[in-house]
DSSP file (Angstrom, degrees, kcal/mol; ACC not computed):
  #  RESIDUE AA STRUCTURE BP1 BP2  ACC     N-H-->O    O-->H-N    N-H-->O    O-->H-N    TCO  KAPPA ALPHA  PHI   PSI    X-CA   Y-CA   Z-CA
    1    1 A M              0   0    0      0, 0.0     2,-0.3     0, 0.0     0, 0.0   0.000 360.0 360.0 360.0  90.3   34.8    0.8    5.5
    2    2 A A        -     0   0    0      1,-0.0     2,-0.5     0, 0.0     0, 0.0  -0.665 360.0-151.0 -83.3 130.7   38.2    0.7    4.1
    3    3 A I        -     0   0    0     -2,-0.3    -1,-0.0     2,-0.0     5,-0.0  -0.874  22.1-119.5-105.0 132.3   39.5    3.8    2.3
    4    4 A E     >  -     0   0    0     -2,-0.5     4,-2.1     1,-0.1     5,-0.2  -0.325  16.8-119.9 -65.4 155.1   42.0    3.2   -0.4
    5    5 A I  H  > S+     0   0    0      1,-0.2     4,-2.8     2,-0.2     5,-0.2   0.892 115.0  56.3 -63.4 -40.0   45.4    4.7   -0.2
    6    6 A Y  H  > S+     0   0    0      1,-0.2     4,-2.6     2,-0.2    -1,-0.2   0.889 108.6  48.2 -62.8 -37.6   44.7    6.6   -3.5
    7    7 A Q  H  > S+     0   0    0      1,-0.2     4,-2.1     2,-0.2    -1,-0.2   0.921 110.1  50.3 -70.4 -39.1   41.6    8.2   -2.0
    8    8 A L  H  X S+     0   0    0     -4,-2.1     4,-2.6     2,-0.2    -2,-0.2   0.874 109.3  51.8 -66.8 -36.4   43.3    9.2    1.1
    9    9 A E  H  X S+     0   0    0     -4,-2.8     4,-3.0     2,-0.2    -2,-0.2   0.956 110.7  50.7 -59.1 -47.7   46.2   10.9   -1.0
   10   10 A Q  H  X S+     0   0    0     -4,-2.6     4,-1.3     1,-0.2    -2,-0.2   0.876 112.3  44.0 -55.4 -40.3   43.5   12.7   -2.8
   11   11 A R  H  X S+     0   0    0     -4,-2.1     4,-2.3     2,-0.2    -1,-0.2   0.895 114.7  49.0 -74.6 -41.0   41.8   14.0    0.3
   12   12 A L  H  X S+     0   0    0     -4,-2.6     4,-2.6     1,-0.2     5,-0.2   0.936 109.4  52.5 -64.4 -44.2   45.1   14.9    1.9
   13   13 A S  H  X S+     0   0    0     -4,-3.0     4,-1.6     1,-0.2    -1,-0.2   0.827 110.0  48.8 -61.9 -32.0   46.2   16.7   -1.1
   14   14 A S  H  X S+     0   0    0     -4,-1.3     4,-2.4    -5,-0.2    -1,-0.2   0.882 111.7  49.1 -75.4 -37.9   43.0   18.7   -1.2
   15   15 A I  H  X S+     0   0    0     -4,-2.3     4,-2.7     2,-0.2    -2,-0.2   0.898 109.8  51.0 -65.9 -38.0   43.3   19.6    2.5
   16   16 A E  H  X S+     0   0    0     -4,-2.6     4,-2.4     1,-0.2    -1,-0.2   0.884 111.3  48.4 -69.9 -35.4   46.9   20.7    2.1
   17   17 A T  H  X S+     0   0    0     -4,-1.6     4,-1.8    -5,-0.2    -1,-0.2   0.924 112.5  47.6 -72.6 -37.7   46.0   23.0   -0.8
   18   18 A A  H  X S+     0   0    0     -4,-2.4     4,-2.6     2,-0.2    -2,-0.2   0.935 113.0  49.6 -67.8 -39.4   43.1   24.5    1.1
   19   19 A L  H  X S+     0   0    0     -4,-2.7     4,-2.5     1,-0.2     5,-0.2   0.920 109.7  50.4 -60.9 -42.7   45.3   25.0    4.2
   20   20 A S  H  X S+     0   0    0     -4,-2.4     4,-2.2     1,-0.2    -1,-0.2   0.875 111.9  48.9 -66.1 -32.3   48.0   26.7    2.1
   21   21 A E  H  X S+     0   0    0     -4,-1.8     4,-2.6     2,-0.2    -2,-0.2   0.922 111.6  47.5 -71.1 -42.0   45.4   29.0    0.6
   22   22 A V  H  X S+     0   0    0     -4,-2.6     4,-1.8     2,-0.2    -2,-0.2   0.888 112.8  48.7 -60.2 -39.2   43.9   29.9    3.9
   23   23 A Q  H  <>S+     0   0    0     -4,-2.5     5,-2.0     2,-0.2     6,-0.8   0.901 112.9  50.4 -70.7 -39.7   47.5   30.6    5.3
   24   24 A R  H ><5S+     0   0    0     -4,-2.2     3,-1.8     1,-0.2    -2,-0.2   0.965 110.7  47.9 -57.7 -54.9   48.2   32.7    2.1
   25   25 A K  H 3<5S+     0   0    0     -4,-2.6    -1,-0.2     1,-0.3    -2,-0.2   0.807 111.4  49.5 -60.5 -35.7   45.1   34.7    2.6
   26   26 A L  T 3<5S-     0   0    0     -4,-1.8    -1,-0.3    -5,-0.2    -2,-0.2   0.428 113.9-118.2 -80.5   1.0   45.8   35.3    6.3
   27   27 A G  T < 5S+     0   0    0     -3,-1.8    -3,-0.2    -4,-0.3    -2,-0.1   0.691  80.6 123.5  73.5   9.6   49.3   36.4    5.4
   28   28 A L  S   <S+     0   0    0     -5,-2.0    -4,-0.2    -6,-0.2    -5,-0.1   0.640  71.1  47.6 -77.5 -17.7   50.9   33.6    7.4
   29   29 A V  S    S-     0   0    0     -6,-0.8    -2,-0.1    -5,-0.1    -1,-0.1  -0.984  87.1-124.2-121.3 129.6   52.8   32.4    4.3
   30   30 A P        -     0   0    0      0, 0.0     3,-0.1     0, 0.0    -6,-0.1  -0.541  41.4 -96.2 -74.4 147.7   54.7   34.5    2.0
   31   31 A P        -     0   0    0      0, 0.0     2,-0.1     0, 0.0     7,-0.0  -0.298  44.5 -99.9 -62.5 140.3   53.6   34.2   -1.6
   32   32 A S        -     0   0    0      1,-0.2     6,-0.1     2,-0.1    -3,-0.0  -0.347  21.1-152.4 -61.1 133.9   55.6   31.9   -3.7
   33   33 A A  S    S+     0   0    0      1,-0.1     2,-0.6    -3,-0.1    -1,-0.2   0.550  82.1  66.0 -81.4  -9.7   58.2   33.6   -5.9
   34   34 A N    >>  -     0   0    0      1,-0.1     3,-1.4     2,-0.0     4,-0.7  -0.944  69.4-153.8-120.6 118.7   58.0   30.8   -8.4
   35   35 A W  H >> S+     0   0    0     -2,-0.6     4,-1.5     1,-0.3     3,-0.7   0.781  94.1  65.9 -58.9 -28.6   54.8   30.3  -10.3
   36   36 A V  H 3> S+     0   0    0      1,-0.2     4,-2.1     2,-0.2    -1,-0.3   0.875  96.5  55.3 -58.5 -39.3   55.7   26.6  -10.8
   37   37 A D  H <4 S+     0   0    0     -3,-1.4    -1,-0.2     1,-0.2    -2,-0.2   0.794 105.9  52.8 -69.4 -24.9   55.3   26.1   -7.1
   38   38 A D  H << S+     0   0    0     -4,-0.7    -1,-0.2    -3,-0.7    -2,-0.2   0.860 119.5  31.7 -79.6 -34.6   51.8   27.5   -7.2
   39   39 A V  H >< S+     0   0    0     -4,-1.5     3,-2.2    -3,-0.1     4,-0.3   0.562  88.6 119.4-100.0 -11.1   50.5   25.2  -10.0
   40   40 A S  T 3< S+     0   0    0     -4,-2.1    -3,-0.0     1,-0.3    -4,-0.0  -0.315  85.2   8.8 -64.1 132.2   52.6   22.1   -9.1
   41   41 A G  T >  S+     0   0    0     -2,-0.1     3,-1.2     1,-0.1     4,-0.3   0.508  86.8 125.4  82.9   2.5   50.5   19.2   -8.3
   42   42 A S  T <  S+     0   0    0     -3,-2.2     3,-0.2     1,-0.3    -2,-0.1   0.720  79.9  41.4 -71.5 -16.0   47.3   20.8   -9.4
   43   43 A L  T >  S+     0   0    0     -4,-0.3     3,-2.3     1,-0.1    -1,-0.3   0.299  80.8 112.5-104.8   5.9   46.5   17.9  -11.8
   44   44 A A  T <  S+     0   0    0     -3,-1.2    -1,-0.1     1,-0.3    -2,-0.1   0.803  71.6  56.7 -55.1 -33.2   47.7   15.2   -9.4
   45   45 A D  T 3  S+     0   0    0     -4,-0.3    -1,-0.3    -3,-0.2    -2,-0.1   0.419  84.2  97.3 -86.7   3.8   44.2   13.8   -8.9
   46   46 A I  S <  S-     0   0    0     -3,-2.3     5,-0.1     1,-0.0    -3,-0.0  -0.807  82.9-114.1 -88.0 126.5   43.5   13.2  -12.6
   47   47 A P     >  -     0   0    0      0, 0.0     4,-2.1     0, 0.0     3,-0.3  -0.276  25.1-119.9 -54.6 142.1   44.2    9.5  -13.7
   48   48 A E  H  > S+     0   0    0      1,-0.2     4,-2.8     2,-0.2     5,-0.2   0.883 111.3  56.3 -54.7 -43.8   47.2    9.3  -16.1
   49   49 A A  H  > S+     0   0    0      1,-0.2     4,-2.0     2,-0.2    -1,-0.2   0.910 108.9  45.7 -55.2 -47.2   45.1    7.8  -18.9
   50   50 A E  H  > S+     0   0    0     -3,-0.3     4,-2.3     2,-0.2    -1,-0.2   0.872 113.0  50.8 -69.4 -33.6   42.7   10.8  -18.8
   51   51 A Y  H  X S+     0   0    0     -4,-2.1     4,-2.5     2,-0.2    -2,-0.2   0.917 110.2  49.0 -64.1 -41.1   45.6   13.3  -18.7
   52   52 A Q  H  X S+     0   0    0     -4,-2.8     4,-2.2     1,-0.2    -2,-0.2   0.896 111.3  49.9 -67.7 -36.6   47.3   11.6  -21.7
   53   53 A E  H  X S+     0   0    0     -4,-2.0     4,-1.8    -5,-0.2    -1,-0.2   0.883 109.8  51.0 -69.9 -37.3   43.9   11.8  -23.5
   54   54 A F  H  X S+     0   0    0     -4,-2.3     4,-2.3     2,-0.2    -2,-0.2   0.931 110.9  49.8 -59.4 -44.3   43.6   15.6  -22.6
   55   55 A L  H  X S+     0   0    0     -4,-2.5     4,-2.3     1,-0.2    -2,-0.2   0.909 109.6  50.2 -65.8 -40.4   47.2   16.1  -24.0
   56   56 A A  H  X S+     0   0    0     -4,-2.2     4,-2.1     1,-0.2    -1,-0.2   0.880 110.2  49.7 -65.2 -37.9   46.4   14.3  -27.2
   57   57 A C  H  X S+     0   0    0     -4,-1.8     4,-2.6     2,-0.2     5,-0.2   0.909 110.5  50.3 -64.7 -42.3   43.2   16.4  -27.7
   58   58 A C  H  X S+     0   0    0     -4,-2.3     4,-2.4     1,-0.2    -2,-0.2   0.892 111.0  50.0 -60.2 -44.3   45.3   19.6  -27.0
   59   59 A R  H  X S+     0   0    0     -4,-2.3     4,-2.8     2,-0.2    -1,-0.2   0.884 110.5  50.0 -65.5 -37.8   47.9   18.4  -29.7
   60   60 A E  H  X S+     0   0    0     -4,-2.1     4,-2.9     2,-0.2     5,-0.2   0.970 112.6  45.3 -64.9 -51.4   45.1   17.7  -32.2
   61   61 A V  H  X S+     0   0    0     -4,-2.6     4,-2.5     1,-0.2    -2,-0.2   0.904 113.7  50.4 -63.2 -35.9   43.5   21.2  -31.8
   62   62 A R  H  X S+     0   0    0     -4,-2.4     4,-2.5    -5,-0.2    -1,-0.2   0.970 112.5  45.5 -68.4 -47.0   46.9   22.8  -32.0
   63   63 A N  H  X S+     0   0    0     -4,-2.8     4,-2.8     2,-0.2    -2,-0.2   0.879 113.0  51.1 -61.9 -36.7   47.9   21.0  -35.2
   64   64 A E  H  X S+     0   0    0     -4,-2.9     4,-3.1     2,-0.2    -1,-0.2   0.931 111.3  49.1 -57.3 -48.3   44.4   21.7  -36.7
   65   65 A T  H  X S+     0   0    0     -4,-2.5     4,-2.1    -5,-0.2    -2,-0.2   0.869 110.2  48.9 -58.6 -43.0   45.0   25.4  -35.8
   66   66 A Q  H  X S+     0   0    0     -4,-2.5     4,-2.4     2,-0.2     5,-0.2   0.954 112.0  51.9 -64.4 -48.8   48.5   25.4  -37.4
   67   67 A D  H  X S+     0   0    0     -4,-2.8     4,-2.1     1,-0.2    -2,-0.2   0.943 108.5  48.5 -54.2 -48.4   46.9   23.8  -40.5
   68   68 A L  H  X S+     0   0    0     -4,-3.1     4,-2.0     1,-0.2    -1,-0.2   0.929 110.7  51.6 -60.1 -41.4   44.3   26.3  -40.8
   69   69 A G  H  X S+     0   0    0     -4,-2.1     4,-1.1     1,-0.2    -1,-0.2   0.874 109.2  49.9 -62.7 -38.5   46.9   29.2  -40.4
   70   70 A S  H  X S+     0   0    0     -4,-2.4     4,-0.6     2,-0.2    -1,-0.2   0.855 109.5  53.0 -66.5 -35.5   49.1   27.7  -43.2
   71   71 A D  H >< S+     0   0    0     -4,-2.1     3,-0.5    -5,-0.2    -2,-0.2   0.877 107.1  50.9 -65.5 -37.9   46.0   27.5  -45.5
   72   72 A E  H 3< S+     0   0    0     -4,-2.0    -1,-0.2     1,-0.2    -2,-0.2   0.784 103.4  58.3 -74.5 -24.5   45.0   31.0  -45.0
   73   73 A S  H 3< S+     0   0    0     -4,-1.1    -1,-0.2     2,-0.0    -2,-0.2   0.681  92.3  87.1 -77.9 -17.0   48.6   32.4  -45.9
   74   74 A Q    <<        0   0    0     -4,-0.6     0, 0.0    -3,-0.5     0, 0.0  -0.656 360.0 360.0 -90.9 143.1   48.5   30.7  -49.3
   75   75 A P              0   0    0      0, 0.0    -1,-0.1     0, 0.0    -3,-0.1   0.498 360.0 360.0 -67.8 360.0   47.0   32.5  -52.2
């Protein structure tokens, strides 16, 4: 039963995140002063192609929303 490196990295990342959260809840680690540290790596387990597709959908929604806003401001 060989586990791929990618799967090991995912599992280790999950364990590290859980451990950090437990340490934070127990007061063993001071809270991060930088919000970027808190969210960094939170999407690391999402494949790049899916992430790019997600970004494209976000852009599409943003552009449609902007287009709707410009239509409403015209008489």
